C-alpha positions in Angstrom: -51.9 76.3 74.9 -48.3 75.6 74.4 -46.5 73.5 77.1 -42.7 73.1 77.1 -41.1 69.8 77.8 -37.8 70.2 79.6 -35.2 67.5 79.7 -33.4 67.1 83.0 -29.8 65.9 83.0 -27.9 66.3 86.3 -28.2 70.0 87.2 -28.7 71.0 83.6 -32.0 71.4 81.7 -32.8 71.6 78.0 -36.0 72.3 76.1 -36.6 69.4 73.8 -40.3 69.7 72.8 -43.3 71.9 72.7 -46.8 70.4 72.8 -50.1 72.1 72.2 -52.3 71.0 75.0 -56.1 71.3 75.6 -57.8 71.1 79.0 -58.6 67.4 78.4 -55.2 66.4 77.1 -53.7 63.7 79.3 -50.0 63.1 80.3 -50.3 59.8 78.5 -51.3 61.5 75.3 -48.4 64.0 75.6 -46.0 61.0 76.0 -47.4 59.5 72.8 -46.8 62.8 71.0 -43.2 62.9 72.1 -42.6 59.3 71.0 -44.3 59.9 67.6 -42.2 63.0 67.1 -39.1 61.0 68.0 -38.3 63.3 70.9 -38.5 60.5 73.5 -38.5 56.7 73.7 -41.8 54.7 74.1 -44.2 56.1 76.7 -43.5 53.4 79.3 -39.9 54.6 79.5 -40.9 58.3 80.0 -41.3 60.2 83.2 -42.9 63.6 83.4 -43.0 65.9 86.4 -44.1 69.4 87.4 -40.8 70.0 89.1 -37.3 68.6 88.2 -37.4 66.3 91.3 -41.1 66.3 91.9 -43.6 63.5 91.9 -44.0 61.4 88.8 -47.3 62.3 87.0 -49.9 59.7 86.2 -50.8 59.0 82.6 -54.4 59.8 83.4 -53.6 63.3 84.8 -55.0 66.1 82.5 -53.8 69.6 81.6 -56.8 71.0 83.5 -56.3 68.8 86.7 -52.6 69.9 86.8 -53.6 73.6 86.3 -51.2 73.9 83.5 -51.2 77.2 81.6 -49.6 78.7 78.5 -45.9 78.5 78.8 -46.0 75.9 81.7 -43.2 73.4 81.9 -43.1 69.7 82.3 -39.8 68.0 83.2 -38.9 64.9 81.3 -36.6 62.0 82.4 -35.7 58.8 80.6 -36.4 55.9 83.0 -34.2 53.5 81.0 -35.2 50.1 79.7 -38.5 48.9 81.1 -40.3 45.6 81.6 -43.9 44.7 82.4 -44.8 44.2 86.1 -46.7 41.0 85.3 -43.6 39.6 83.5 -41.4 40.3 86.5 -43.9 38.8 88.9 -44.2 35.6 86.8 -40.5 35.2 86.5 -39.8 35.8 90.2 -42.5 33.4 91.3 -41.9 30.6 88.8 -38.3 30.4 89.7 -38.7 29.5 93.4 -41.2 26.9 92.5 -38.9 25.2 89.9 -35.8 25.5 92.1 -37.5 24.1 95.2 -39.0 21.1 93.4 -35.7 20.4 91.7 -33.9 20.2 95.1 -36.8 18.2 96.4 -35.7 15.4 94.1 -32.3 15.5 95.8 -30.2 15.9 92.7 -26.7 14.4 93.0 -25.0 17.8 92.3 -26.2 19.0 95.7 -26.2 15.8 97.8 -23.6 13.6 96.2 -21.6 13.0 99.4 -24.6 12.1 101.6 -25.9 8.5 101.7 -29.5 7.8 100.9 -31.9 8.3 103.7 -35.6 8.0 104.4 -37.6 11.1 103.5 -39.7 12.2 106.4 -43.4 13.2 105.8 -42.6 16.8 106.9 -40.3 17.1 103.8 -43.2 16.2 101.5 -45.6 18.6 103.3 -43.0 21.4 103.1 -42.7 20.9 99.3 -46.5 20.9 99.0 -46.9 24.1 101.0 -44.0 25.8 99.1 -45.6 24.8 95.8 -49.1 25.9 97.0 -47.7 29.4 97.9 -46.0 30.0 94.6 -48.7 28.5 92.4 -51.2 30.8 94.2 -48.9 33.8 93.5 -48.7 32.9 89.8 -52.4 32.5 89.5 -53.0 35.8 91.4 -50.6 37.6 89.0 -52.5 36.3 86.0 -56.1 36.6 87.2 -56.3 38.8 90.4 -53.7 41.6 90.6 -54.3 44.9 88.8 -51.2 47.0 88.5 -51.2 50.8 88.8 -48.1 51.0 86.5 -47.6 49.0 83.4 -43.8 48.7 83.6 -40.8 48.9 86.0 -37.1 49.3 85.4 -35.5 46.2 83.7 -32.9 45.9 86.5 -35.7 44.9 88.9 -36.1 41.6 87.0 -32.6 40.6 88.0 -32.8 41.9 91.5 -36.1 40.3 92.3 -35.3 37.0 90.7 -32.0 36.8 92.5 -33.6 37.3 95.9 -36.4 34.8 95.4 -34.5 32.1 93.5 -31.4 32.1 95.7 -33.5 32.0 98.9 -35.5 29.2 97.4 -32.3 27.2 96.9 -31.0 28.0 100.4 -34.3 26.9 102.1 -34.8 23.8 99.8 -31.2 22.6 100.3 -31.7 22.3 104.1 -35.3 21.1 104.2 -34.6 18.3 101.6 -31.2 17.3 103.0 -30.9 13.6 103.8 -29.7 14.6 107.3 -32.6 17.0 107.9 -34.2 16.6 111.4 -38.0 17.2 111.4 -39.8 18.9 114.3 -42.2 17.2 116.7 -45.7 16.4 115.5 -47.2 19.1 117.6 -44.9 21.8 116.2 -45.5 20.6 112.7 -49.3 20.7 113.0 -49.2 24.1 114.6 -47.0 25.5 111.9 -49.1 23.9 109.1 -52.3 25.3 110.5 -50.8 28.8 110.7 -49.4 28.5 107.2 -52.7 27.4 105.6 -54.8 30.0 107.5 -52.5 32.8 106.5 -52.4 31.7 102.8 -56.2 31.7 102.7 -56.2 35.1 104.5 -53.7 36.5 102.0 -55.8 35.4 99.1 -58.9 36.9 100.7 -57.2 40.3 101.0 -56.0 40.2 97.4 -59.5 39.5 96.2 -60.9 42.3 98.3 -58.3 44.8 97.0 -59.0 43.7 93.4 -62.7 44.5 93.8 -61.8 48.0 95.1 -60.5 49.0 91.6 -62.8 48.8 88.6 -61.1 47.2 85.5 -59.0 49.6 83.4 -58.9 52.3 86.0 -56.5 53.5 88.8 -59.3 54.5 91.2 -58.2 54.3 94.8 -60.6 53.7 97.7 -60.1 53.1 101.4 -59.9 49.3 101.9 -62.5 47.9 104.2 -63.6 44.4 105.4 -66.0 42.4 103.2 -68.3 39.6 104.1 -65.3 37.3 104.3 -64.3 37.1 108.0 -60.6 36.9 107.0 -60.8 40.5 105.8 -61.6 41.8 109.3 -57.9 42.5 109.6 -58.5 45.6 107.5 -60.0 47.2 110.7 -56.6 47.0 112.3 -53.9 47.4 109.6 -53.5 49.1 106.3 -51.7 46.2 104.6 -53.2 42.9 105.9 -51.9 41.1 102.8 -48.4 41.7 104.2 -49.5 40.6 107.7 -50.8 37.3 106.3 -47.7 36.9 104.1 -45.4 37.2 107.1 -47.7 34.9 109.0 -47.4 32.2 106.3 -43.7 32.1 106.5 -43.7 32.1 110.3 -45.9 29.0 110.0 -43.6 27.5 107.4 -40.6 28.1 109.7 -42.3 26.5 112.6 -43.5 23.4 110.7 -40.1 22.8 109.1 -37.9 23.9 112.1 -35.5 25.3 109.5 -33.3 28.3 110.2 -32.9 29.3 106.5 -36.7 29.5 106.3 -36.7 31.8 109.3 -34.1 34.0 107.7 -36.3 34.1 104.5 -39.2 35.1 106.7 -37.2 37.9 108.5 -35.9 39.3 105.2 -39.4 39.4 103.7 -40.9 40.8 106.9 -38.4 43.7 106.9 -39.1 44.6 103.2 -42.9 44.2 103.6 -42.8 46.4 106.7 -41.0 49.2 104.7 -43.7 48.9 102.0 -46.5 48.8 104.5 -45.3 51.9 106.3 -45.1 53.7 103.0 -48.6 52.7 101.9 -50.0 53.6 105.3 -48.5 57.1 105.1 -50.0 57.5 101.6 -53.4 56.3 102.7 -53.5 58.9 105.5 -52.3 61.6 103.2 -54.7 60.8 100.4 -57.9 60.2 102.5 -58.8 62.7 105.1 -61.3 60.3 106.7 -58.8 57.4 106.9 -59.4 55.4 110.1 -57.0 56.7 112.8 -56.8 53.4 114.7 -55.2 51.5 111.9 -51.5 50.5 112.0 -49.4 49.7 109.0 -48.8 45.9 109.3 -48.9 44.7 113.0 -52.2 45.4 114.8 -51.9 47.9 117.7 -48.1 48.0 117.3 -46.7 49.1 114.0 
């Protein structure tokens, strides 16, 4: 059967390609044909939809599953320059690690007008915890995470890196300042305990999510607790990885008694709440038997 590929530009449309599809032909294969015929850029930059402003089709969708017939139309859009998700994650996580450890050395360019002072133990612990968090993220990116999409817009690299790198500099400048005032021992120990527990919980959730999806597939299942007690949070929220992530930065803020760290936590909490609410709605829409008692990110509340 012949399927028309329509290019959308503003309110105008233009037929640019016709493809002969079979019931088993996938969207990914159609994209490759368009690229080979020089009708479109590389597949990762292409977006195909059933409607001009409809949902982006997955590369694994087939002609049969989409109920396409002779003369059916697919609407094409150029997504612009793309970059791999893993590349963006590695860049946005390696930056804060390098920036923080650089300021941890108290370079003269930042602290030139402040006399030398004794470095409190809390400063060393803060550097260790910050490093642990971002080293964990880098290792998870390399060995744990499985991405549903291969690429994202190139502009995200600059946006994400700016957020992480600049906040890292803001937090590190204050925590490592020679005039920094550490919290009480009790507050430090409470914050450290919260941070370490939540880091372990976050890792546990990421491992559980990884095991839900077989390698090389985009299969989606309802996340559920495993034998690890730290995954019990799945019974209460849809995105416990975000819950633990926010908890880690709450702990870091308590243990350092640093306002910039608190601002970093609040900014991250807001963004992760937006993501969690979106995923929660998607889960409920996709799975008719999704647990009704679950919230998005905060148990019993939100």
